Every structure is written in C-alpha cells, then in structure tokens.
KEKE-3310 file (N, C-alpha, C; in steps of 0.2 Angstrom, whole numbers, plus 5000, padded with zeros to 4 digits):
npx = (5004:5003:5009:4998:4999:5004:4993:4984:4992:4991:4978:4976:4984:4977:4966:4955:4939:4936:4942:4941:4943:4942:4942:4948:4948:4956:4962:4950:4946:4936:4932:4926:4913:4914:4918:4935:4947:4962:4980:4986:4990:4978:4968:4970:4963:4971:4979:4969:4966:4979:4980:4971:4975:4988:4984:4976:4980:4982:4973:4961:4958:4953:4941:4934:4933:4924:4912:4910:4910:4920:4924:4936:4949:4963:4980:4992:5004:5004:4994:4987:4983:4972:4961:4944:4939:4930:4930:4924:4914:4910:4902:4909:4922:4935:4930:4935:4933:4939:4938:4943:4950:4952:4964:4963:4950:4936:4928:4912:4909:4918:4913:4902:4890:4874:4872:4865:4868:4878:4872:4869:4880:4879:4868:4861:4857:4848:4844:4852:4851:4860:4857:4857:4861:4874:4890:4887:4892:4890:4897:4908:4901:4897:4909:4914:4905:4907:4920:4919:4912:4922:4931:4925:4919:4921:4920:4916:4918:4912:4914:4907:4911:4911:4921:4932:4934:4937:4951:4950:4956:4961:4956:4948:4940:4938:4941:4936:4937:4930:4931:4921:4922:4936:4938:4926:4913:4901:4890:4879:4884:4894:4886:4879:4887:4892:4885:4890:4902:4903:4900:4897:4893:4888:4893:4886:4890:4881:4863:4859:4850:4837:4842:4853:4847:4837:4845:4852:4841:4838:4849:4849:4837:4841:4848:4859:4869:4867:4873:4870:4868:4858:4853:4844:4834:4827:4819:4807:4806:4817:4812:4801:4809:4816:4805:4799:4809:4806:4796:4778:4770:4777:4778:4771:4776:4789:4787:4784:4795:4804:4799:4801:4815:4821:4830:4835:4835:4846:4847:4856:4864:4876:4882:4890:4901:4900:4906:4919:4932:4926:4914:4898:4886:4868:4855:4843:4834:4826:4819:4815:4801:4787:4776:4781:4785:4772:4767:4775:4772:4758:4758:4757:4766:4767:4763:4774:4784:4776:4777:4790:4792:4784:4791:4803:4808:4813:4825:4823:4822:4817:4824:4823:4822:4835:4843:4838:4843:4857:4859:4854:4864:4875:4882:4879:4874:4859:4851:4855:4850:4836:4834:4837:4828:4814:4802:4800:4793:4789:4802:4807:4799:4802:4815:4814:4807:4817:4827:4823)
npy = (4994:5011:5026:5035:5049:5050:5047:5057:5069:5067:5069:5082:5088:5084:5091:5086:5084:5074:5060:5042:5028:5011:4994:4982:4989:5000:5016:5030:5044:5059:5069:5084:5079:5066:5049:5043:5031:5027:5023:5017:5004:4990:4992:4984:4976:4978:4988:4999:5000:5004:5016:5024:5024:5030:5043:5047:5041:5028:5028:5036:5028:5017:5022:5023:5010:5007:5016:5015:5025:5039:5056:5068:5080:5083:5086:5087:5092:5106:5120:5123:5111:5103:5091:5086:5072:5056:5041:5025:5010:4997:4983:4976:4981:4994:5010:5025:5042:5056:5074:5087:5102:5119:5131:5144:5155:5157:5171:5178:5182:5174:5161:5162:5165:5172:5190:5195:5188:5194:5203:5196:5196:5208:5208:5211:5202:5186:5171:5162:5151:5139:5127:5111:5096:5084:5089:5099:5112:5119:5122:5130:5140:5146:5149:5158:5169:5171:5176:5187:5195:5196:5205:5216:5221:5223:5211:5197:5181:5164:5148:5132:5116:5101:5091:5105:5114:5125:5135:5150:5166:5178:5194:5209:5204:5194:5178:5162:5144:5129:5112:5098:5084:5086:5099:5101:5090:5088:5096:5101:5102:5111:5123:5125:5131:5142:5155:5160:5165:5177:5179:5188:5183:5167:5152:5137:5121:5111:5108:5096:5088:5089:5095:5103:5111:5118:5125:5133:5141:5148:5156:5164:5170:5178:5189:5187:5184:5171:5157:5142:5125:5114:5097:5099:5102:5113:5129:5128:5115:5115:5123:5115:5104:5109:5112:5099:5093:5095:5088:5084:5091:5103:5109:5121:5131:5130:5134:5148:5152:5150:5158:5171:5171:5168:5173:5171:5159:5149:5138:5127:5118:5109:5111:5104:5113:5119:5128:5129:5120:5114:5119:5125:5134:5131:5140:5144:5157:5162:5175:5182:5190:5199:5192:5179:5176:5175:5164:5154:5154:5151:5138:5137:5132:5128:5138:5146:5144:5150:5163:5166:5166:5177:5187:5192:5204:5208:5201:5187:5170:5155:5139:5133:5144:5149:5139:5139:5152:5149:5140:5147:5157:5149:5141:5129:5113:5111:5099:5093:5103:5103:5090:5090:5099:5104:5103:5097:5101:5114:5119:5118:5127:5139:5140:5143:5155:5163:5164:5173)
npz = (5000:4995:5003:5013:5012:4999:4991:4995:4991:4977:4975:4979:4968:4957:4959:4966:4974:4984:4993:4993:5003:5002:5008:4998:4986:4975:4980:4978:4968:4969:4956:4950:4952:4947:4950:4950:4947:4954:4953:4963:4975:4979:4993:5008:5023:5034:5029:5029:5043:5047:5041:5048:5061:5060:5057:5068:5080:5092:5103:5099:5088:5095:5099:5087:5085:5094:5093:5079:5070:5066:5066:5060:5057:5046:5040:5026:5023:5025:5031:5019:5013:5019:5026:5029:5038:5038:5046:5045:5048:5037:5031:5041:5039:5038:5031:5023:5021:5013:5013:5004:5010:5007:5014:5011:5011:5000:4992:4992:4979:4971:4974:4966:4972:4976:4976:4986:4997:5004:5012:5024:5032:5038:5047:5063:5073:5076:5067:5054:5041:5032:5020:5013:5003:5008:5004:4997:4998:5010:5021:5016:5011:5024:5030:5021:5023:5037:5036:5029:5038:5047:5041:5041:5053:5071:5081:5092:5088:5090:5085:5083:5079:5069:5060:5064:5049:5040:5044:5053:5053:5064:5061:5060:5069:5084:5085:5090:5088:5091:5092:5091:5101:5104:5109:5115:5121:5113:5102:5109:5122:5120:5116:5127:5136:5129:5129:5140:5137:5130:5116:5101:5089:5083:5077:5072:5068:5064:5065:5074:5083:5096:5107:5103:5093:5101:5110:5100:5094:5105:5108:5096:5099:5110:5106:5099:5083:5074:5064:5055:5050:5040:5034:5022:5007:5003:5007:5013:5017:5027:5037:5041:5046:5057:5066:5067:5074:5087:5101:5098:5107:5110:5098:5094:5102:5097:5084:5086:5092:5081:5071:5077:5078:5065:5052:5038:5025:5016:5003:4995:4980:4971:4954:4940:4930:4913:4906:4910:4920:4936:4949:4952:4962:4963:4970:4983:4990:5005:5013:5029:5030:5036:5031:5029:5042:5048:5042:5047:5061:5060:5055:5041:5031:5018:5010:5008:4997:4987:4992:4991:4977:4973:4978:4973:4971:4983:4984:4985:4979:4970:4970:4957:4948:4950:4945:4931:4927:4928:4918:4907:4906:4902:4911:4916:4910:4899:4900:4912:4920:4918:4922:4936:4942:4951:4945:4930:4918:4920:4922:4908:4902:4909:4906:4892:4893:4901:4892:4883)
capx = (5000:5007:5008:4991:5001:5005:4986:4981:4995:4989:4971:4977:4987:4972:4960:4949:4935:4935:4946:4938:4947:4938:4945:4947:4948:4961:4960:4946:4946:4930:4935:4921:4907:4915:4923:4940:4952:4970:4985:4989:4988:4972:4968:4968:4960:4976:4980:4964:4967:4985:4979:4967:4980:4993:4981:4973:4983:4978:4967:4955:4956:4949:4935:4931:4930:4918:4907:4909:4911:4924:4925:4941:4952:4970:4983:4997:5011:5003:4987:4984:4981:4969:4956:4940:4939:4926:4931:4918:4914:4905:4903:4914:4929:4935:4930:4938:4931:4942:4935:4948:4948:4958:4965:4960:4942:4934:4923:4905:4909:4922:4909:4896:4884:4870:4875:4861:4871:4883:4868:4868:4886:4877:4863:4863:4855:4844:4847:4853:4852:4862:4855:4858:4864:4881:4894:4883:4896:4887:4903:4912:4897:4897:4916:4915:4901:4911:4926:4916:4911:4929:4934:4921:4917:4925:4915:4918:4914:4914:4911:4907:4911:4913:4926:4934:4935:4942:4954:4948:4961:4958:4957:4945:4936:4942:4938:4937:4934:4929:4929:4917:4926:4942:4937:4920:4911:4896:4887:4874:4887:4897:4881:4876:4891:4894:4883:4895:4909:4903:4900:4892:4891:4890:4892:4885:4891:4875:4858:4858:4846:4833:4845:4857:4842:4834:4851:4853:4836:4838:4855:4847:4832:4843:4851:4865:4868:4869:4873:4870:4866:4854:4853:4838:4835:4824:4818:4801:4808:4821:4808:4798:4813:4817:4799:4798:4813:4803:4790:4772:4767:4781:4779:4768:4781:4794:4785:4784:4803:4808:4796:4804:4822:4824:4831:4835:4836:4849:4847:4861:4866:4881:4882:4896:4901:4901:4910:4926:4932:4924:4907:4894:4880:4861:4853:4836:4834:4820:4820:4809:4797:4781:4772:4784:4784:4765:4766:4778:4768:4751:4759:4756:4773:4765:4763:4781:4786:4773:4779:4797:4791:4781:4795:4810:4811:4817:4831:4822:4821:4817:4830:4822:4824:4843:4845:4837:4848:4864:4859:4854:4871:4879:4887:4878:4871:4852:4848:4855:4846:4829:4834:4838:4823:4808:4796:4803:4789:4790:4809:4807:4795:4806:4821:4812:4806:4823:4831:4821)
capy = (5000:5017:5030:5039:5055:5051:5047:5064:5073:5066:5072:5090:5090:5083:5096:5082:5086:5069:5054:5037:5022:5005:4988:4978:4993:5005:5023:5033:5051:5062:5075:5087:5075:5060:5045:5041:5026:5028:5017:5015:4997:4989:4993:4978:4977:4980:4995:5004:5001:5008:5023:5028:5024:5035:5049:5049:5038:5022:5030:5038:5022:5013:5026:5021:5003:5007:5020:5013:5031:5044:5062:5072:5083:5081:5090:5082:5096:5112:5121:5123:5105:5100:5087:5083:5065:5052:5034:5021:5003:4994:4975:4975:4983:5001:5014:5032:5047:5063:5080:5092:5109:5124:5136:5151:5155:5160:5176:5177:5182:5168:5155:5163:5165:5178:5196:5196:5184:5198:5206:5192:5198:5215:5207:5212:5197:5181:5164:5161:5143:5137:5120:5107:5089:5083:5090:5105:5118:5123:5124:5135:5147:5149:5151:5164:5174:5173:5179:5194:5199:5197:5210:5223:5222:5221:5206:5191:5175:5158:5142:5125:5112:5094:5094:5112:5114:5131:5139:5157:5170:5184:5201:5213:5200:5189:5171:5155:5139:5124:5106:5093:5079:5088:5105:5100:5083:5088:5102:5103:5105:5118:5128:5126:5136:5147:5161:5163:5166:5183:5180:5192:5179:5160:5147:5130:5117:5107:5107:5088:5085:5093:5100:5108:5115:5122:5130:5137:5146:5152:5160:5168:5174:5182:5195:5185:5182:5163:5154:5135:5121:5108:5093:5099:5104:5119:5133:5125:5109:5117:5126:5110:5100:5112:5111:5092:5090:5096:5084:5087:5096:5109:5112:5127:5135:5130:5139:5155:5154:5151:5164:5177:5171:5166:5179:5169:5152:5149:5131:5126:5112:5111:5108:5104:5119:5117:5133:5129:5115:5117:5118:5132:5132:5133:5142:5146:5161:5164:5181:5182:5195:5198:5187:5172:5174:5173:5157:5149:5154:5148:5132:5137:5132:5126:5144:5149:5144:5156:5170:5167:5167:5184:5192:5192:5211:5208:5196:5180:5167:5148:5135:5132:5151:5150:5134:5142:5157:5146:5137:5152:5160:5145:5139:5122:5109:5111:5093:5093:5108:5100:5083:5091:5104:5102:5102:5097:5104:5121:5121:5119:5133:5144:5141:5147:5162:5167:5165:5178)
capz = (5000:4995:5009:5012:5010:4992:4989:4996:4987:4971:4975:4978:4962:4952:4961:4968:4980:4989:4992:4996:5004:5004:5007:4991:4980:4974:4982:4972:4969:4965:4952:4946:4953:4944:4953:4946:4950:4954:4951:4969:4976:4982:5000:5012:5030:5038:5027:5032:5050:5048:5039:5053:5067:5058:5057:5074:5085:5094:5108:5095:5084:5099:5099:5081:5085:5099:5090:5072:5066:5069:5062:5062:5051:5045:5035:5024:5023:5028:5031:5013:5011:5025:5024:5033:5037:5042:5046:5048:5047:5032:5030:5046:5037:5038:5025:5025:5016:5014:5009:5003:5012:5006:5019:5008:5011:4994:4993:4989:4971:4969:4974:4962:4976:4975:4980:4993:5003:5008:5017:5030:5037:5042:5052:5070:5077:5073:5064:5046:5040:5026:5020:5007:5004:5010:4999:4993:4999:5015:5026:5012:5011:5030:5031:5017:5026:5043:5034:5027:5044:5050:5037:5042:5060:5077:5084:5095:5085:5092:5081:5086:5072:5069:5064:5061:5042:5038:5049:5053:5056:5067:5057:5064:5074:5089:5083:5094:5085:5095:5089:5094:5102:5107:5113:5119:5119:5108:5100:5114:5128:5118:5116:5134:5139:5124:5130:5145:5133:5128:5109:5097:5083:5085:5071:5074:5062:5061:5070:5073:5088:5099:5112:5099:5090:5106:5112:5094:5093:5111:5107:5091:5102:5115:5103:5095:5076:5074:5058:5056:5044:5040:5027:5019:5000:5001:5013:5016:5021:5032:5042:5044:5049:5063:5070:5068:5079:5094:5102:5096:5112:5110:5091:5094:5105:5092:5078:5088:5093:5074:5068:5080:5077:5059:5047:5031:5024:5010:5001:4989:4978:4966:4947:4936:4925:4906:4903:4913:4925:4942:4951:4953:4966:4962:4977:4984:4996:5009:5018:5034:5030:5041:5029:5031:5050:5050:5039:5051:5067:5059:5052:5034:5027:5011:5006:5007:4990:4983:4994:4988:4970:4972:4982:4970:4972:4990:4984:4986:4973:4971:4967:4949:4945:4950:4940:4925:4926:4927:4912:4901:4906:4899:4916:4917:4905:4899:4901:4919:4923:4918:4926:4943:4944:4955:4940:4923:4913:4922:4920:4901:4901:4912:4901:4886:4895:4903:4886:4878)
cpx = (5004:5005:5002:4993:5002:4998:4984:4985:4992:4982:4971:4979:4981:4965:4954:4945:4935:4940:4942:4942:4942:4942:4943:4946:4954:4958:4956:4946:4939:4933:4929:4915:4909:4920:4928:4945:4958:4974:4988:4986:4981:4973:4966:4965:4965:4979:4975:4965:4973:4984:4976:4972:4985:4990:4978:4976:4979:4972:4961:4953:4951:4942:4931:4929:4924:4912:4905:4909:4916:4925:4931:4944:4960:4973:4989:5004:5010:4996:4983:4981:4978:4963:4951:4939:4933:4928:4925:4919:4909:4907:4909:4922:4929:4935:4932:4936:4935:4939:4941:4946:4953:4958:4963:4953:4940:4929:4917:4905:4913:4918:4903:4890:4880:4873:4871:4864:4876:4879:4868:4874:4884:4871:4865:4862:4850:4848:4847:4855:4854:4861:4857:4861:4871:4885:4892:4887:4894:4893:4907:4908:4897:4904:4917:4911:4904:4917:4924:4915:4917:4932:4931:4919:4921:4920:4919:4914:4917:4910:4912:4906:4913:4914:4927:4936:4940:4944:4953:4953:4958:4960:4954:4942:4941:4938:4940:4934:4935:4927:4926:4922:4933:4941:4931:4917:4906:4894:4883:4878:4891:4892:4879:4880:4893:4892:4887:4901:4909:4903:4895:4889:4893:4888:4892:4885:4885:4870:4855:4852:4842:4837:4849:4852:4839:4839:4852:4848:4836:4844:4853:4841:4835:4848:4858:4864:4871:4868:4874:4868:4861:4854:4847:4838:4832:4822:4812:4802:4813:4817:4804:4802:4815:4811:4798:4803:4810:4797:4783:4769:4771:4782:4776:4773:4787:4793:4786:4791:4806:4805:4800:4812:4825:4825:4831:4837:4840:4850:4852:4862:4872:4880:4889:4896:4903:4906:4918:4926:4930:4916:4904:4888:4873:4859:4845:4837:4827:4823:4814:4806:4791:4777:4774:4784:4777:4764:4769:4774:4761:4752:4756:4762:4772:4765:4769:4784:4783:4775:4786:4796:4788:4785:4802:4813:4815:4823:4829:4821:4821:4823:4829:4824:4832:4845:4844:4842:4855:4864:4858:4860:4876:4884:4885:4874:4863:4849:4849:4851:4838:4829:4833:4833:4818:4802:4799:4799:4789:4797:4810:4804:4799:4812:4820:4810:4812:4827:4829:4824)
cpy = (5006:5021:5034:5046:5056:5051:5054:5069:5073:5069:5079:5092:5089:5087:5091:5085:5081:5063:5048:5031:5017:4999:4984:4982:4997:5012:5026:5040:5053:5068:5078:5082:5068:5056:5042:5036:5029:5022:5015:5007:4996:4989:4986:4980:4980:4987:5000:5005:5005:5015:5027:5029:5029:5042:5052:5046:5032:5023:5032:5032:5018:5016:5024:5014:5002:5010:5018:5019:5036:5050:5066:5076:5082:5085:5085:5086:5102:5114:5122:5117:5101:5096:5086:5076:5061:5045:5030:5014:5001:4987:4973:4976:4991:5004:5021:5036:5054:5068:5085:5099:5114:5129:5143:5150:5160:5166:5174:5177:5176:5162:5156:5162:5172:5184:5197:5192:5189:5202:5203:5194:5205:5214:5208:5206:5192:5175:5164:5154:5143:5129:5117:5100:5089:5084:5096:5111:5122:5126:5130:5141:5150:5152:5158:5170:5176:5177:5187:5198:5201:5203:5216:5225:5220:5217:5200:5185:5169:5152:5136:5120:5105:5091:5101:5110:5119:5134:5146:5161:5176:5190:5206:5210:5196:5183:5166:5150:5133:5118:5101:5087:5080:5094:5105:5094:5083:5095:5105:5106:5111:5124:5130:5131:5142:5154:5165:5166:5173:5184:5185:5188:5172:5156:5140:5126:5113:5107:5100:5085:5091:5098:5105:5113:5120:5127:5135:5143:5150:5157:5166:5173:5179:5188:5193:5183:5175:5161:5146:5132:5116:5104:5093:5103:5110:5123:5130:5119:5110:5119:5120:5105:5103:5111:5104:5089:5090:5090:5088:5092:5102:5112:5119:5132:5136:5135:5146:5157:5155:5157:5171:5177:5171:5172:5177:5162:5152:5141:5131:5119:5114:5107:5109:5109:5116:5122:5133:5123:5118:5116:5125:5130:5135:5135:5144:5151:5163:5170:5181:5189:5194:5192:5180:5171:5172:5166:5152:5149:5150:5141:5132:5137:5131:5133:5148:5149:5149:5162:5171:5169:5174:5189:5193:5199:5212:5204:5189:5177:5159:5145:5134:5139:5152:5145:5136:5147:5154:5143:5142:5156:5156:5142:5131:5119:5109:5105:5092:5097:5106:5094:5085:5097:5100:5100:5103:5101:5112:5123:5122:5126:5139:5145:5145:5154:5166:5168:5170:5185)
cpz = (5000:5001:5008:5010:5003:4989:4989:4992:4980:4970:4975:4971:4956:4954:4962:4974:4986:4987:4996:4997:5006:5003:5001:4985:4980:4977:4976:4974:4966:4962:4948:4946:4951:4948:4948:4950:4950:4953:4957:4971:4979:4990:5004:5019:5034:5036:5029:5039:5051:5047:5045:5059:5066:5058:5064:5081:5088:5099:5104:5090:5088:5100:5093:5081:5089:5096:5083:5067:5069:5064:5065:5056:5052:5040:5033:5024:5026:5028:5025:5010:5017:5022:5030:5032:5041:5041:5049:5046:5042:5031:5035:5044:5037:5031:5028:5019:5018:5010:5009:5005:5011:5012:5017:5008:5005:4996:4990:4981:4968:4969:4970:4966:4975:4979:4986:4999:5007:5014:5024:5035:5041:5047:5059:5075:5073:5070:5057:5045:5033:5025:5013:5008:5006:5004:4994:4994:5005:5020:5022:5012:5018:5031:5027:5020:5033:5041:5032:5033:5047:5047:5038:5049:5065:5081:5088:5092:5088:5088:5085:5080:5074:5062:5061:5054:5040:5044:5048:5056:5059:5063:5061:5070:5078:5088:5088:5090:5089:5091:5093:5095:5105:5111:5117:5117:5114:5107:5106:5121:5126:5118:5123:5137:5135:5126:5136:5143:5130:5120:5106:5091:5085:5078:5073:5068:5059:5067:5070:5077:5091:5104:5109:5096:5095:5108:5106:5094:5099:5110:5101:5094:5107:5112:5100:5088:5076:5067:5060:5050:5045:5033:5024:5012:4998:5007:5017:5021:5027:5038:5045:5048:5056:5068:5072:5073:5086:5095:5100:5101:5113:5103:5091:5096:5100:5086:5080:5089:5086:5071:5070:5078:5070:5055:5040:5031:5017:5008:4995:4987:4972:4960:4944:4931:4918:4903:4905:4918:4932:4943:4952:4957:4963:4969:4977:4991:4998:5013:5023:5034:5035:5038:5030:5038:5051:5047:5044:5058:5066:5055:5045:5029:5020:5007:5005:5000:4986:4985:4991:4980:4968:4975:4979:4970:4978:4990:4985:4979:4974:4968:4959:4946:4945:4945:4933:4923:4924:4920:4906:4901:4904:4904:4917:4911:4905:4902:4909:4923:4924:4923:4934:4946:4948:4951:4933:4918:4914:4920:4913:4899:4903:4908:4895:4888:4897:4897:4882:4880)
residu = (MET:ALA:ASP:ILE:ARG:SER:VAL:LEU:VAL:GLU:ALA:VAL:GLU:LYS:GLU:ALA:SER:ASP:VAL:HIS:ILE:ASN:VAL:GLY:LEU:ARG:PRO:ILE:LEU:ARG:ILE:ASN:THR:GLU:LEU:VAL:ASN:THR:GLU:PHE:PRO:VAL:ILE:THR:ASP:ASN:ASP:ALA:LYS:ASP:ILE:VAL:ILE:SER:LEU:VAL:GLY:GLN:GLU:ARG:PHE:GLU:LYS:LEU:GLU:LEU:ARG:ARG:ASP:LEU:ASP:PHE:SER:THR:SER:ILE:THR:ASP:PRO:ASP:GLN:ARG:PHE:ARG:VAL:ASN:ALA:HIS:TYR:GLN:ARG:ASP:THR:ILE:GLY:ILE:SER:PHE:ARG:LEU:ILE:SER:ASP:ARG:ILE:PRO:SER:VAL:GLU:GLU:LEU:ASN:LEU:PRO:GLU:LYS:MET:LYS:ASP:PHE:ALA:ASP:LEU:PRO:ARG:GLY:LEU:VAL:LEU:VAL:THR:GLY:HIS:THR:GLY:ALA:GLY:LYS:SER:THR:THR:LEU:ALA:SER:THR:ILE:ASN:LEU:ILE:ASN:SER:LYS:TYR:SER:LYS:ARG:ILE:ILE:THR:ILE:GLU:ASP:PRO:ILE:GLU:TYR:TRP:LEU:THR:ASN:ASN:LYS:CYS:MET:ILE:GLU:GLN:ARG:GLU:VAL:GLY:SER:ASP:CYS:PRO:ASN:PHE:ALA:THR:GLY:LEU:ARG:HIS:VAL:LEU:ARG:GLN:ASP:PRO:ASP:ILE:ILE:MET:VAL:GLY:GLU:MET:ARG:ASP:LEU:GLU:THR:THR:SER:PHE:THR:LEU:THR:ALA:ALA:GLU:THR:GLY:HIS:LEU:VAL:PHE:SER:THR:LEU:HIS:THR:VAL:ASN:ALA:SER:GLN:SER:ILE:GLU:ARG:VAL:ILE:ASP:ILE:TYR:PRO:ALA:ASN:GLN:GLN:THR:GLN:ALA:ARG:THR:MET:LEU:ALA:ASN:ALA:LEU:GLN:ALA:VAL:VAL:SER:GLN:THR:LEU:PHE:ARG:ARG:VAL:ASP:GLN:PRO:GLY:MET:VAL:PRO:GLY:THR:GLU:ILE:LEU:LEU:CYS:THR:SER:ALA:VAL:ARG:ASN:CYS:ILE:ARG:GLU:ASN:ARG:ILE:TYR:GLU:ILE:PRO:ASN:ILE:ILE:GLU:THR:SER:ARG:ARG:PHE:GLY:MET:HIS:LEU:MET:ASP:ASN:SER:ILE:ALA:GLU:LEU:CYS:VAL:ASN:GLY:LEU:ILE:ASP:ARG:GLU:GLU:ALA:ILE:LEU:ARG:SER:ASN:ASN:ARG:GLY:LYS:MET:GLU:LYS:LEU:LEU:ARG:GLN:THR:ALA:LYS)
# end
C-alpha cells in the first residue's frame, strides 16, 4: 500500500474534492463529481486500520472501534492541504472518506453566490440557516460569510464545528473555533456554555438534535447572530425540519421561537460547470418578511414557495429560478438543469422564458 500522504498529494494535484478508501479497492478520487480510479495498490483490511491509526493515534482508533464512526480533520504538509475525514465501518471493514479543504476562504463572488448573501454579514441578530445535501458547499458558504464579517466588523465570533474545516484567522474580529470531540464533547455541551463566553456571533456546524436546536434558537432569540446548517433541500423543508425536531406538544412554541428568530434560509446544491472546470451553486433564498413569519407561526409552511416566487424584488428566489439562470448564462448543461429541477415541465418553460 502506498503511503496515504501520496494518495492525498495526488488528490490535491488533480483538484479532487474527495478521496475514498475502501478495503478491496484502489483509492478513488472524486473529480468534478465523477469517481476516478487511481493506480495505487488495492487497500487491504490492515492498510485501512494502519491509515486511521497513523492519522489519529491508537486511543482515538479505539473510539472508532467502539462507536463505528469517527470524524476528524488532518493535513498532509501544511494548512493549505487540509482534509475533513470520516472513518467508519462497512461490512465489518473500515472505510475512510476525505474531503479536501483549502485554507484560503473564497469570497461570495468567487463562489458565484447571489449578491444578497453579503447582506447576512450585516445582520445584528437572529438565525441564518444554510442548507443542502452533503457536499453542497454549506461549510464553504458559512466560512465565506464569517470571513466577510471578519473583514468589516470588530466582533467576537465563536464556532462549534465537527470537525473544524476552515481555519479562520483573526482580522477585525476575535475568533474562537471549538471542535466537537476535542474542545467540547458535543454540540449541545458547547452551546450550553457558549453564552457565558461573551459571543456576538455564533456558528453551529449542524443542528442535529433537539438539544442543539433548542440552544441554537435560544441564542438567536437572545440577541446573538447565529449561523447553522441543515441537511435539507429547500427553505420550506428546512423550516419543517426544525419544527419536527421538537415533540408534538412543543411544536407550537417552536414555531413561535423560529418565527421570531429566523432571518433567512439559503438552500444550495452544486452543478458541474460546462464553461470551465469546476462547480457552481444553484441556490434558493428565503428572507423572513412579516408574511413568512406569519406562515411559520400559523403552520402554513406550504405557502412559503409562493411567497418566495412573488418576492423576487426583495432578493428571494426559488431553486428552479437559480438553475434556469445558470443554464441560460451557459454555466450548466440544459439537460442537467431539467433533470435536477423540481418540476421538469415548468423548468422547460422557464428556460424558454429566461432565454428571451
């Protein structure tokens, strides 16, 4: 087995987004969404164990054996070549997934995100959710937003992440980054104490459970600006997910809390570019106007897509509008735009209208 460093170096050189290690296969890279085989030797069971031990040590490897999953981050030569890593068991053998993370945080413009995203850095308080499937670029979007705040304001920022992905450098802001598993045992514990640490802005890596969600909403309600993520595909589903985390007898209160605290929801997904190598995000943006807050309080979430559609003048838009714009501007393939839209018939019509 080639040294894992050699595999990761090749991934960096070929601009891969991910590296996958599975017993019985050669290391595999994901490059522009496609899985690509390498020429390295086939991974054995002992190889996989040795890789994890070399990265985390024997003590944390024993935690992997106990919990069957372990998240951590690693670097191969310097901070410019860092990876987010998940080691796990499948068919009683170890699998390892590496996600390449650059130390340089791209700007909103470099990420091809809507200009409206910059306004979130100026919010005085409340909750901003960035949502999407795994690998949709949520962490990069959050890092870009935090970095923008860091360049404009003198604030105290505390992040709770699992694991830390982008290393944030103090500029105008004072930044603390806490990693779940090493700096605090879990999100809920980190959040339980964060309000005693005098933050102005809090970034929660993911709202995973009731306790984390409850603390996150409380922090947003008590005058802090809070950013977090969810694994949901659009704004309406994101709101429903937050409310559904609560027991049935607490959901009315949860709707009220969310209506008061929520400022915006950004949902995103990545598309392969056709104009040049790389990826570009399709986005959906919901801003919490009084009409949106009323829908949340009164459990009329089904009306939110229509509000987004009729409020484009405020900077809102649906995912399909974003996809159509990317396609018309020649950034993504027309067939993929139609295939990944919410309504293929409407997308074809939208593409014809947008092209005029």
